[in-house]
C-alpha positions as CSV (number, residue, x, y, z in Angstrom):
1,M,13.9,-20.2,-3.9
2,E,16.4,-19.2,-1.2
3,A,15.5,-19.4,2.4
4,S,15.6,-15.6,2.6
5,E,12.9,-15.5,-0.1
6,E,10.5,-17.8,1.9
7,K,7.2,-16.3,2.7
8,L,4.4,-17.3,5.0
9,L,1.0,-17.5,3.3
10,S,-2.4,-17.2,4.8
11,V,-5.1,-19.8,4.0
12,K,-6.8,-17.2,1.8
13,K,-3.6,-16.6,-0.3
14,V,-3.0,-20.4,-0.5
15,A,-6.5,-20.9,-1.8
16,E,-6.0,-18.3,-4.4
17,I,-2.7,-19.8,-5.5
18,V,-4.1,-23.4,-5.9
19,D,-7.5,-22.2,-7.1
20,L,-9.5,-23.9,-4.4
21,S,-11.8,-22.7,-1.7
22,V,-10.6,-22.0,1.8
23,R,-12.9,-24.8,3.0
24,Q,-11.4,-27.2,0.6
25,I,-7.9,-26.4,1.7
26,W,-8.9,-27.2,5.3
27,R,-10.5,-30.5,4.2
28,L,-7.3,-31.5,2.4
29,V,-5.2,-30.5,5.4
30,A,-7.4,-32.7,7.7
31,A,-7.1,-35.6,5.2
32,Q,-3.3,-35.1,5.2
33,E,-3.4,-34.6,1.4
34,F,-2.1,-31.1,1.6
35,P,1.0,-29.5,3.3
36,Q,0.4,-28.8,7.0
37,P,0.5,-25.2,8.1
38,V,2.9,-23.9,10.7
39,R,1.5,-22.3,13.9
40,I,2.5,-18.8,14.8
41,G,0.6,-18.0,18.0
42,H,-3.1,-18.6,17.0
43,A,-2.4,-18.1,13.3
44,R,-1.7,-20.8,10.8
45,R,0.5,-20.1,7.8
46,W,2.0,-22.1,5.0
47,V,5.6,-21.8,3.9
48,S,5.6,-20.8,0.2
49,S,8.1,-23.5,-0.8
50,D,5.8,-26.2,0.7
51,I,3.0,-25.0,-1.6
52,Q,5.3,-24.9,-4.6
53,T,6.6,-28.4,-3.9
54,Y,2.9,-29.6,-3.6
55,L,2.1,-28.1,-7.0
56,D,5.3,-29.6,-8.6
57,N,4.3,-33.0,-7.3
58,L,0.9,-32.7,-8.8
59,K,2.4,-31.8,-12.1
60,R,4.8,-34.8,-11.9
61,A,1.9,-37.2,-11.0
62,R,-0.1,-36.0,-13.9
63,A,2.8,-36.5,-16.3
64,T,3.2,-40.2,-15.4
């Protein structure tokens, strides 16, 4: 994914992508077990490539 294709995702969209609840996303963030969001004003968003990297790492961990 090129930098120009990067998207910022809301917590709701991230929850849909990883098939977890919004509450569980925030729990994982607090435990530092999930990518940290970026702040834009009062909003928090995730960079799409960070979420893809997280999912790729989970797949690799499962394979070993």
